[in-house]
N, C-alpha and C positions, 0 to 999 in steps of 0.2 A: 504494500500500500504506500502511496506517495506521502511524504512528510513535508509540511509547510510551516513556516514561522510567520507570525503577524509582525509587520514592519514596526508598528508603534511599540509593541512589547519588546522587540529586539532593541529599538532605540533607547527605551527607558532602562533596559538591562545594561546596555553599554554605558550609559551615563552613571548608573549606580556603581558599576564595577570601577570605572575611572575615578570615582569619588572615594570609594571605600576599600577597594582591593587592588589598587594600582600596582603595589609592590609585588604581590604574588603573580599577577599577570605579566608584569614587566620581566620578571625572572623566567617565566615559562616561555614568553615570546622571544626573549633575548634582546630586549631594548631597554634603554634607561627610563624613558617615559613613554608608555604606550599611547598611540594616537587612537582616535575613535575608530579609524579604519583597521588598525592593528587588532583591537579588541573584538570588533565585529567579525573580522576574518577568522580570528582564532576560535570564537564561539561557533561560527558556522562550520568550520572545519571539524571541530569536536562533535557537533551535532551530526554531520554527515558520516562520521566514522562510528557512531553509536548504533547499536541495535535497539531501536526504540519500539517498545511494545505499548500499544494503546489499549485502554479498557473500553468495553462497550458502554453505551449510555446506560446509566442506572447502576453500574458497578462502582466499587470503590476506586478512586483514582490512585495511581502510583506515582512516585517521584523518583527520578534517577539523577544522580550527580553528573553534571557536565564537567565542571572544573571548579575547585576551591569553593566559593560560596554561591555558585550558580547551579541551579537544578532545573530540570525540565519535567513538566507534568503533561504527558501526551494524552490527547483526547481525540476520539473519533468525531469528525464533523462532516457536513456536506459542503463541498466547495465546487462551484461551477458544475453542478449536477452529478458529482462523483464523491465517494467517500474518501477522505484523506485523514491523515493524522496531523492534528494541529499541535505543534510543539510550543506549549506555553511556558515561557521562561520565568523563573522565580529566583530572587536573590535573597539568601538567608545568611546574613553576616554571622560569623562565629566569634564569640567574645572570649577567645582562648587566652588572651593576654590580660584579662580583667577578672577580678573576683566575681564569682557568680552570686547574684542577689536575686532571690525569687520574689515575685509579686503575685499575691493571690488574685485569681480572676474569678473564682467561684468557691462556694462553700463545700 
């Protein structure tokens, strides 16, 4: 099944990566300061090399790690009359260098 990424989602992901995870991506890409095109190309290359498995509508979504703090949640959708996998990118920063403090969100 064909896999697609939503342009606006990719743009926002690139912006967040450049703001919060630029060092990790710079090391992986091999540049001192990754440009927008560097990060976009790196993420697209990683997505192309992944075996992305989408869940059917109504099933529990799965999340796969793309690189560092970037994950993909593949979802089956209809696009131009055919079923495709929409690769929804998610940025989940890791606070590995800070003390963990837990905030209650429910009882």
